[in-house]
C-alpha positions in Angstrom: 115.5 22.4 -39.3 118.6 20.2 -37.5 119.0 16.9 -39.2 121.5 15.2 -37.1 119.3 14.0 -34.2 116.9 13.0 -36.6 119.9 10.9 -38.6 120.6 9.4 -35.0 117.2 8.5 -33.9 116.7 6.6 -37.4 120.0 5.0 -36.8 118.9 4.1 -33.3 115.7 2.7 -34.7 117.4 0.6 -37.3 119.9 -0.5 -35.4 117.1 -1.6 -32.5 114.8 -3.4 -34.8 118.0 -5.2 -36.4 119.1 -6.3 -32.9 115.8 -7.7 -32.2 115.2 -9.5 -35.5 116.4 -13.1 -34.2 113.5 -14.7 -32.4 114.7 -17.1 -29.4 113.4 -20.8 -29.5 114.0 -23.3 -27.0 114.6 -26.9 -27.6 112.1 -29.7 -27.2 113.7 -32.1 -25.2 111.6 -35.0 -25.8 111.6 -34.2 -29.4 115.7 -34.0 -29.7 118.1 -36.3 -30.8 122.0 -36.8 -31.4 122.4 -40.1 -32.8 125.8 -41.1 -33.8 127.6 -44.5 -35.6 130.8 -46.2 -36.3 132.1 -49.1 -37.5 132.9 -51.8 -35.2 135.5 -54.0 -36.2 134.4 -54.2 -39.9 131.4 -56.5 -38.3 128.9 -54.2 -37.6 127.7 -50.6 -37.8 127.2 -49.8 -33.5 124.6 -46.9 -32.8 124.2 -44.9 -29.9 122.3 -41.6 -28.8 121.8 -38.3 -26.7 118.5 -37.4 -25.9 116.7 -35.1 -23.4 118.6 -32.4 -24.2 118.5 -28.6 -24.1 119.8 -25.8 -26.5 118.6 -22.4 -27.9 118.3 -21.2 -31.6 118.4 -17.6 -32.0 116.2 -17.6 -35.3 116.0 -14.7 -37.8 113.4 -15.7 -40.6 114.3 -12.7 -42.6 118.2 -13.3 -42.5 119.0 -17.1 -41.5 122.6 -16.1 -41.7 122.4 -13.7 -38.4 120.5 -17.1 -36.3 122.5 -18.8 -33.9 122.6 -22.2 -32.4 123.6 -23.0 -28.2 123.2 -27.0 -27.5 124.9 -28.4 -24.1 124.1 -32.2 -22.5 126.1 -34.5 -19.9 128.5 -36.5 -21.2 127.3 -39.3 -18.8 123.6 -39.1 -20.8 124.4 -40.8 -23.8 122.2 -43.9 -24.5 124.2 -46.8 -25.7 121.7 -49.5 -25.4 123.9 -51.8 -23.6 124.9 -51.0 -19.9 128.7 -52.9 -20.3 129.3 -50.4 -23.0 128.1 -47.3 -21.7 129.9 -47.4 -18.6 133.1 -48.5 -20.7 132.9 -45.3 -22.6 132.5 -43.5 -19.5 135.9 -45.2 -18.4 139.5 -43.9 -18.6 139.7 -46.0 -21.7 137.4 -43.1 -23.4 135.6 -40.1 -21.5 137.0 -40.9 -17.9 134.1 -39.1 -17.3 132.7 -37.3 -14.2 129.2 -36.3 -12.8 128.7 -32.6 -14.7 131.1 -33.0 -18.0 129.4 -31.5 -20.6 129.7 -32.0 -24.2 128.7 -28.4 -26.0 128.1 -27.1 -29.6 128.2 -22.9 -30.1 127.7 -21.9 -33.6 129.9 -19.2 -34.8 128.7 -18.7 -38.6 125.9 -20.0 -41.1 126.0 -20.1 -44.6 122.6 -20.0 -46.8 122.5 -22.9 -49.0 119.1 -23.1 -50.1 115.8 -22.0 -49.5 115.8 -24.3 -46.5 119.3 -25.2 -45.9 122.6 -24.1 -44.3 125.4 -24.8 -43.5 126.2 -24.3 -39.7 129.5 -23.9 -38.6 130.7 -24.2 -34.8 132.7 -25.1 -31.7 132.2 -28.5 -30.7 133.7 -29.2 -27.4 134.0 -32.8 -26.5 136.3 -34.9 -24.0 137.8 -31.6 -23.2 138.9 -30.5 -26.4 137.4 -27.9 -28.9 137.2 -28.1 -32.4 135.4 -26.4 -35.3 132.6 -28.5 -36.9 130.3 -28.2 -40.1 126.6 -29.3 -39.6 125.1 -29.6 -42.5 121.5 -28.6 -41.7 118.1 -28.7 -43.2 114.7 -26.6 -41.7 112.0 -29.4 -41.5 109.2 -27.5 -41.2 108.0 -23.9 -39.5 104.9 -23.2 -38.1 102.0 -23.3 -35.4 102.3 -26.6 -33.0 98.8 -27.9 -33.3 98.8 -28.9 -29.7 101.3 -26.5 -28.5 99.4 -23.7 -29.6 102.8 -21.4 -30.1 105.6 -21.5 -33.4 107.4 -24.2 -33.7 110.6 -25.5 -35.8 112.2 -28.9 -36.6 115.7 -29.3 -37.8 117.5 -32.5 -38.8 121.5 -32.0 -39.5 124.4 -34.4 -40.0 128.0 -34.2 -39.5 130.9 -36.5 -39.2 133.8 -36.1 -36.6 137.2 -37.8 -36.2 137.5 -39.9 -32.4 141.1 -39.1 -32.4 140.6 -35.6 -32.6 138.9 -35.3 -29.5 141.1 -38.1 -27.6 138.6 -41.0 -27.8 140.5 -42.9 -30.3 140.9 -46.0 -27.9 141.0 -49.4 -30.2 141.3 -47.0 -33.6 141.5 -47.9 -36.4 140.0 -51.3 -35.6 137.2 -49.6 -34.4 136.2 -47.0 -36.7 138.0 -43.6 -36.2 134.7 -41.7 -38.4 131.8 -40.9 -36.0 128.9 -40.2 -38.0 126.4 -37.8 -36.4 122.5 -37.3 -37.5 121.2 -34.5 -35.5 117.1 -34.0 -35.5 115.2 -31.4 -33.3 113.0 -29.6 -32.5 112.3 -26.3 -30.8 109.3 -24.3 -29.8 109.4 -20.0 -29.4 110.1 -18.9 -26.1 107.4 -17.5 -24.0 
């Protein structure tokens, strides 16, 4: 018996099964937020956020390090809670934002650090600048969503970035250069 076809078929089957190990989950925009804070002149901590954005997670439950994350949203969707601040952020002092300008994150690697934790390294593009950042991530829960009756997952993550790295350093260092980012997302298995 010629073993070459059998070995080739086994290799193809193994390759096919491993390439389909990750399953696509899409973010639930109604339960996904990115909240960021910075120091304002030493007097307060100012908070703003993004919510209602799209993204996808290719989730490999057996080998989480093989998973990936991709998120994008318009910079003009920023919610500051005060219209004059929102307008100032979109002005030439900061983003000089135009309709269609996007914030994106694309993972480049995942290091599993515990049963439900990991470090997600990825490229954050903000204000036309791309820098590598590391998200300290935690899987909150996976399971059947009781109302949607489909597989669901929830994650939290944190990171810190420097405004000046993204050419957003107006008034630094008086207004803090360090921006702390807290992310909480839910994702549903794609149809």
